[in-house]
C-alpha positions in Angstrom: -31.2 1.5 9.6 -33.8 4.7 9.7 -31.2 7.2 10.9 -29.1 6.2 8.0 -32.4 6.8 5.5 -33.0 10.0 7.4 -29.1 11.1 6.9 -29.1 10.4 3.3 -32.6 12.3 2.8 -32.6 15.7 5.2 -28.6 16.1 6.0 -26.3 17.6 5.4 -22.9 17.8 3.1 -22.1 14.7 0.7 -21.2 11.9 2.6 -17.2 12.4 2.2 -16.6 11.5 5.9 -17.9 8.0 5.0 -15.6 7.9 2.3 -13.1 8.7 4.5 -13.9 6.7 7.2 -14.1 3.8 5.2 -10.8 4.3 3.4 -8.8 4.9 6.6 -10.2 1.7 8.0 -9.3 -0.3 5.2 -6.0 1.1 5.8 -5.2 0.5 9.1 -5.8 -3.3 7.6 -3.3 -2.8 5.2 -0.5 -1.1 7.2 -1.4 -3.7 10.0 -0.3 -7.0 7.2 2.6 -3.9 6.0 4.2 -4.4 9.9 3.4 -7.8 9.7 5.6 -8.1 7.5 8.5 -5.9 8.1 8.4 -7.3 12.1 9.4 -10.6 9.7 12.1 -9.3 7.6 13.8 -6.9 10.2 15.8 -10.2 12.5 17.1 -10.4 8.9 18.1 -7.4 8.4 19.4 -7.2 12.0 21.0 -10.4 11.0 22.6 -8.9 8.2 24.1 -6.3 10.1 25.4 -8.3 12.8 27.5 -10.9 10.0 29.3 -7.4 8.2 29.2 -4.4 10.4 30.9 -2.0 11.2 31.9 -0.6 7.6 34.7 1.9 7.5 34.5 4.2 4.6 37.5 6.8 3.4 38.1 7.8 0.4 35.1 6.6 -0.8 36.4 2.8 -0.6 36.0 0.9 2.2 39.1 0.4 4.3 37.7 -2.2 6.9 37.4 -4.4 7.0 40.1 -5.1 4.3 39.9 -8.5 2.1 36.9 -10.2 3.4 33.9 -12.2 1.4 30.7 -11.7 3.4 27.6 -13.8 2.1 23.9 -12.9 4.0 20.4 -14.4 2.4 17.7 -12.7 3.1 14.6 -14.9 2.0 11.6 -12.9 1.1 8.3 -14.3 0.8 7.1 -18.1 -0.1 8.8 -18.5 -3.4 11.1 -20.5 -4.6 14.2 -21.2 -3.6 15.9 -19.2 -5.9 12.9 -16.4 -5.9 12.7 -16.1 -3.1 16.2 -14.9 -2.5 18.0 -11.6 -2.0 22.0 -11.7 -1.8 23.8 -9.1 0.9 27.3 -9.0 -0.1 30.4 -7.9 1.1 33.8 -8.3 -1.2 36.6 -6.1 -0.4 38.3 -8.6 -2.3 37.1 -8.6 -5.8 38.0 -5.4 -7.8 35.1 -2.4 -8.5 35.1 -2.7 -12.0 33.8 -6.7 -11.8 30.4 -6.6 -12.1 28.5 -9.4 -9.4 27.2 -12.6 -12.1 24.3 -12.0 -10.3 19.8 -11.7 -10.8 19.9 -10.0 -7.6 21.6 -8.7 -4.4 23.4 -6.1 -3.4 27.3 -6.0 -3.3 29.4 -4.0 -1.4 33.1 -4.2 -3.1 35.8 -2.5 -2.4 35.3 1.1 -3.7 31.6 0.7 -5.4 28.0 -0.7 -3.9 26.1 -2.3 -6.8 21.7 -3.1 -6.2 20.4 -4.9 -8.5 17.0 -6.5 -9.3 16.4 -8.7 -12.5 15.4 -5.3 -14.5 18.4 -2.7 -13.9 22.4 -2.9 -12.4 22.7 0.3 -10.3 25.9 1.7 -9.3 26.1 3.5 -6.1 29.7 5.5 -4.3 30.8 4.7 -1.5 30.1 7.8 1.4 32.8 8.0 3.7 32.2 7.5 7.1 31.5 4.4 9.9 28.4 2.8 9.8 27.5 0.3 12.8 25.0 -2.0 14.2 23.7 0.8 16.1 23.3 3.8 13.8 22.1 1.1 10.9 19.5 0.8 13.3 19.0 3.5 13.6 18.2 4.8 10.6 16.3 1.7 9.6 13.5 2.3 12.2 13.7 5.8 10.9 13.1 4.8 7.4 10.4 2.6 8.6 8.8 4.4 10.3 8.8 8.0 7.5 7.6 5.0 4.6 5.0 3.9 7.4 3.7 7.4 7.1 3.8 8.2 3.3 2.3 4.6 2.9 -0.3 5.1 4.2 -0.9 9.2 3.7 -1.0 7.1 -0.2 -3.0 4.0 0.5 -6.1 7.1 1.9 -5.5 9.3 -1.0 -6.4 6.2 -3.7 -8.5 4.2 -2.0 -10.5 7.9 -0.8 -9.8 9.2 -4.4 -11.4 6.4 -6.2 -14.5 5.3 -3.9 -15.8 9.3 -5.0 -14.9 8.7 -8.3 -17.6 5.8 -7.7 -19.8 7.6 -6.0 -20.1 10.5 -8.1 -20.6 8.0 -10.7 -23.2 5.9 -8.8 -24.9 9.9 -8.1 -25.0 10.0 -11.5 -27.1 6.7 -12.5 -29.2 7.7 -9.6 -30.1 10.9 -11.3 -30.7 9.1 -14.8 -33.0 6.4 -12.4 -35.4 9.4 -11.2 -36.1 10.2 -14.0 -36.7 7.7 -15.7 -39.4 6.6 -13.5 -40.5 9.8 -13.0 -39.6 11.1 -9.8 -36.7 13.7 -10.5 -37.6 15.8 -6.8 -37.3 12.3 -4.7 -33.8 13.1 -3.8 -31.5 16.4 -4.5 -28.0 16.0 -6.4 -26.6 16.3 -2.6 -28.6 13.8 -1.3 -27.9 10.8 -4.2 -24.3 11.8 -3.5 -24.7 11.0 0.4 -26.9 8.0 -0.5 -23.9 6.8 -3.1 -21.2 7.3 -0.2 -23.6 5.2 1.9 -23.6 2.1 -0.5 -20.2 2.3 -2.1 -18.1 2.9 1.6 -20.4 -0.8 3.4 -19.7 -2.5 0.2 -16.1 -1.4 -0.2 -16.0 -2.7 3.2 -17.7 -5.8 2.6 -15.0 -6.6 -0.6 -11.9 -5.8 1.0 -13.3 -8.0 4.3 -13.6 -10.4 2.0 -10.5 -10.2 0.2 -8.9 -10.4 3.3 -10.5 -13.9 4.4 -9.6 -14.8 0.4 -12.7 -14.6 -1.6 -12.1 -11.7 -3.6 -15.6 -9.8 -4.8 -14.0 -8.3 -7.6 -14.0 -4.7 -8.9 -17.1 -5.5 -11.6 -19.6 -6.9 -10.0 -19.0 -4.8 -7.1 -19.5 -1.7 -9.0 -22.1 -3.5 -10.1 -23.6 -3.9 -7.0 -23.3 -0.3 -6.0 -25.7 0.8 -8.2 -28.5 -2.7 -7.7 -28.2 -0.9 -4.4 -29.0 3.1 -5.1 -31.1 1.7 -7.6 -33.2 -0.3 -5.3 -33.1 2.5 -2.2 -35.5 4.7 -5.2 -37.0 2.3 -6.5 -38.5 1.6 -2.8 -38.5 5.5 -1.7 -40.4 6.1 -4.9 -43.1 3.1 -4.0 -43.4 4.4 -0.7 -44.8 7.8 -1.8 -46.8 6.1 -4.3 
């Protein structure tokens, strides 16, 4: 505790490393749970590959297999029977103009592919080539790796940006507090930023841990707690100088 206090008072920088470390730590936990969800979903995706591949497309049309209808339901989440099912259908018996009568799903037809969800219908032309299970697995692994990297970077930037904003506001509050108690010289703005960064990082991690435990701390209460901690630290330091 004394080392942290010394860092706040006489350290260098604005405490951004604390904010970055907290953001990275929370992102690591989030990615762990996302990877768990992917690990549960991947066998179902590969089941689709087992049932439907290979598919050969030539001239924008499925040439193999012909005149087949196959359906595999991917279960998503723990919702109801309808809400938790995403059907994948290979139907080379139907005409391309026949829009599937479903709320959601992936429908591969003779010369078109439909991607449906509750809000929109996306019509995707078929590309020539052969899609085999090995190619599908290779593309799936590459996509998972790319998405994992993108999501990690985005999460870190979002968490860091949000915590930085909180720290700046908390430091501003500290300035007002010191002026109110007539102790302007107790800490410079850099010191207030270091104090705010430490407090914000600590409370963000606690709030995140509580969320994982099923007892989330509301953002408003969490922010008030940050300001209270900053105020208590400054008040205590002022009292020690008297």
